[in-house]
N, C-alpha and C positions, 0 to 999 in steps of 0.2 A: 243503242247508243243515242243519246239525245243531241239534237242540233243546238248550237248556241245562237242566241240573238241578243243584241244590245239596243236599248232605247234610252231616250232622255226626255225629260219633261220639266215643266215649270209650274210651281205654285206661285201664281201671279197675284200681287197685292197692289193697291193704289191708295194714296191718301185721300181721305174724304173729311174735310174740316180738320178737327183735332184727332179724329179716329182714322180708321182705314177699312177697306173692303177686300174680299178675296174672290177671285174669279173661279167659278166652277163650270165645267162643261158636262152636258149629258151625252155620253158616248153612244155609239151605234148599238150597244146592248141595253140602252135605256137606263144606265147607271151614272150617277154623278161622280165626277173625278176632276182631273185637270188635263190640259193639253200635253200630249206626249206622242212620240213616234220613233221609228227606227233611226239609228245614227247612220248617216251615209258614209261611204268610203272617203277617207281623207278629211273627215269632219270631226271636230272635237265634240264632246258631250254637251258643254255649255252652248256651243254654236247650234247644235241640233235642237236643244230646248228652245232657243230663241226662234229658230226657223219654224218649228212646230207650232209655237204660239202664234206666229204671224200667219201661217197657213190655215190653222183651224179657226182662229177668231179675228184675224185681221189687224191685230195690234202691231204697229211698226216701231213705236217708241218704248222699247222694253230693254231693261238692263239687268244683268245677273248680279245679285248681291252676295251670293254664296251658295255652297253646296249643302243640301239638307241631309241627304243620305241616299240609300238605294233599296230596291225591293227585288227579291229573287223569287221566281216561281216557275213551275212547269205547266205547260198546256199542250193540247194536241191540235195539230194543223194537218188536215187531210190524212189522218191516221199516224202521222209522225209525231214523236215526242220532241218538244222544244223546251230548252231551259233558257228562260229569259231573265236578263238583268236590266232594270230600269234605274237610271241615275236621275235624282230629283234635285232641282235647283230653286232657290228663292229668287224670284224675279219681280221687279217693280215696273209697273206701267206708269209712264210719265206723261202728264198732260191730260186732256179731256177727250181723248180719242174714243170714238164709238166702236162697238163690237160689230164685226161683219162675219157671221157664222158661215163656215164652209159646210153646207148641208150634205155634201157627199161623204163627209167624215164624221160629223157629229150632228145631234138633233137640236141642241140648244146651248146657249151660254148666257150666264147671268152673274152679276156681282152680288155677293152675300156679305152680311156683317159676320165677323169671326164666329160668333156663337151659332148662328144659323148654318154656316159652312161646316162646322164640326158635327152638327146633327144631320147634315145632308149627305156628306161623303159616304160612299157605300162599299168600297173594296176593303178587304182585310188589310189592316195595318195603315189605312189611309188616315185615320184620325190621329195616330201617333206622329206620322209625318207632318200633318197639318199643324198639330200642337207645337212641334219643333220649329216649323217655319214661322208660326205666329210669335213665338218667343224670340227668334232671331230678328224678326222685323221690329218688334217692340224695342229690343235692345238697340238696334241700329238707328231707329228713327225717334226713339224716346217719345212715342205716342201711345195712347191708350186704345184698347180695342173697342 
């Protein structure tokens, strides 16, 4: 029987002139993705996403714009099978705050233009989630990529 685990993460965007950028992190496996982590007891999934963004890249001025979707997968941890659900949210970084990478959790963090971000994300299904997030942001902010 698989153990259940729940996480939340944020696809973070910020305005840059008339366009916008997407934040990607290089995780501890050396793959490009976005900030995410386990949901703590008595914490909502949007709150967990904001906390993880703050912990992993140091952004404090972030607001959730909406829910993008979720990803489900199995993995093994110390021989045990784990069924993980990750809830993803569209988040906007407000202001010109710099990134402060938490090296114990991730290798690197950078802002990408949307086209570069789509070519760079590496996990299965990540490009579809990112495309949905980009459409949501363009609709919300009425800006071009």
